[in-house]
N, C-alpha and C positions, 0 to 999 in steps of 0.2 A: 580840685575836688573830683572825687570819683563820679562816674555816670552810671546809671542803671541802663544796661543794654540787653539785647535779646539775640545773641549769636546763634546761628543754626546748629552749630556743633561746639563741643567743648573739648577738642583734641589739643590739650595744652602742652603736649610734648612727651612722648614715650618711645622706647626702642622699637624698631621694626623687627617683626618675627616672621619667618617663612615657615608656615605650618605644613608639614608633610603628612599625608594620610593615604590610606589605600582605598581605591574605588572598588565598586562591586565586581568588576572584571579583572581585578588584580593589578591594574595599572596604578601609578602614583599620582596623587594630586599635590600641588604645591601652591600655597596661597599666601600672599603678604597680608599682614595685619599689624596693628599697633595698640590695640586695646587689650593689653596684658600687664599683669604685675605679679611679682613673686613674694612669697612668704615661706621662709625655710626652703624645703625641697618641694613646695607646692606652687602652682601657678594658676591664676584665674584668667581665662580667655573669653573675651566678649565677641560675639558674632551676630550677624543677621541670620536668623534661623533658617532661611531659605537657601543659604549658601551651601556649597558642597562640603566644605571642611567640617562644619558642625554635624552635618548628616553622617559623614564618614566616621567622625569621632563617636557619635552615639551608637552607630551600628557596630563598629569594630572595638571600641573601648580603648583606642591607643593612637599615638601620633609621635612625631618628632618636631621639636621646636628648634629651628635653625636660625641662629642670630648672625646676620651679615654685618660686616664692618662698614665704616663710612666710605671705604673705597669700592664697595660693591653696589653702589646705587644704580648702575646701569642694569645689572641683573634683576634687581627688584623692579625697576621701572618697566622692564620688558614684560612683566606679568600684569601690568595695569590693563584694565579693560578686558581681562580674560577670566573666564569662569569654567569650572569643571562640570557645571550643571547643564544638562541637555534634555529638554529645551531650556533656554536661558530664562530665568525667572522674570516676570514682567517688570519688576522694579529695576533690575539690572539691565534689562533690554532698553528701558528708557534712558539709562546712563551710557548706552552704546557698548555694553559688554558683549563679547563674542565667546562662543564655546571653543575650548581648546583642551583636548585630552592629554597631550604631551606637554605638561606645564614645565617639567624639568628641561625638556628640549627647547622650549620657548625662552626660558630664562638663561640658557647657556650653562647651567649648573649641572654637576654630575651626581646622579643617585648612587649611593653605596649602602650596603647592608647594615642593619642595626644589630644590637646584641640581645635586646629584651623585647623588642616590638617588631611587627611586620613592616611598618612604614620605613621609608628610606631616609637616610641622612643626606644632606647636601655637602659634598666633599669640600667645597671651597669655603664654606662658612667657618669662621674661627671657633664658634661654639655651637655644639649640637646637643640637645637635651631630649633623650628618649623619655616618653611619659605615658601613663595610663590614666584613664578617666576615673575620677573618684566620685564626682557628683555633677548632675545637670541641673542648673538653676534657671528657670524662666525669669526674665526681667521685664519690667513694665506690665506686670500681670493685671494691673488695673486698666490697661488699654487694649489688651489682646485676649482672645479666647485660646488658651493653651491646651494642647493635647499631644502627649509624647508616647511613642512606642519605642522604648529604648532597645538598642542593639537589634533593630529590625530594619529591613530594607525600606520600610515605609515610615517616613518621619513626617508627621503633620504639624510639627512645631512651627509657630508663627512668631513674628515680631523679633525680639532680641533674646538671646540665650547666653548665659554665662556658665562656662564649663570649668570645673575645678579638676586639674590633673595633678598626679603625683609623679615626680621625676624618678625614673628608675635607672638612668645612667647619664653621666655627664662626660662629654668629650670636648677637650679644649686643645687648641693648637699650642705647641710648646713656646711659640713666639710671644704669647700673651701671659705666660706664667711668671711668677716671681722667682728670682734666682734663689736656689737652695730650698724652695718651698713648693714642691710639686702639686700640692692641693690648694694653692692660692692663685687666683687670677689677679694680675697686677693692673690696677685701674689706670696706671700711666701708660700701659701698653695696649690695653683693650679700648678700642675706639668704636663704640656702637653707632649704628646709623639711627638717627632720631627723626621721627615725624612730628611736626608741629603744625596744626591747621593745614594738613594736606601737603606740606612742603618738607623737603629733606634737609637735615642739618647734621653736623657732627658736634663733638664735645670740644671745648677749649681746654687749656691747661688747668690744673688744680688751682683754685683761688686761694684757699687757706686750709690749714690742717684742722679737721674737725676734731673736737674733743671726744666725740663718740668713737673715733678711730683708735682710742686707747683701750677699748674693750676688745679682748681677743675674739677672733671670729669663731673659735671653737665653743665659746659660751652660747652661741646661737644654734648649735648642733641639735637636730631633732632625730627621733627614732627612724624617720623615713630613710636616713642615710644608711643605717645598718640594714634596714629592710631591703634596700636596693642592691645590696651585695648578693642577695639570693636571686638567681636567674628565674624570672617568671613570677617573682613575688609581687 
């Protein structure tokens, strides 16, 4: 029989994303998170609003979503307990976070230029998604008093924020692409790093062929893909 329980978190397992943004002084912030999901060429990102990443996102309107593989857990782990916020927010201070401006240096990853946004890509990550902010959505509005100054150096957002971003460029390492299909990522070759209840995992082999796999991927194509071909769109 099932039991009714009250877990403190419901992080049931999602890919790790390293979000790259630009700080006020032009340096790069790089932060691990796993509260993300994709729909077409859109992504929803969930953050604590006091964190540096959402503040940079709201101020600049752009980012890069770098997806590490399951072999890059050490780089991700080196970013644990680090924040780009100075001073360190009280909630993070209680969890022993420390300020670090050079997050790329701390992780051991290499920043490289992007094509459509100012934020840097992480060279070593097999997938890098350049993105622009489409909408900022306060979450838990019934429990917090929200006030947002979008694209401003002053962000007074509190609680949790969910930011919708539109992908403007997709970069994928050739080693994870399907043979003869340059626009298809091979799920047998792409091994994302998964976080489940604060622990890292990888994917196992395919269990069984899904009937939905019979639907051509092109049937899910959205206008965002054509829009992304125009630089700055």
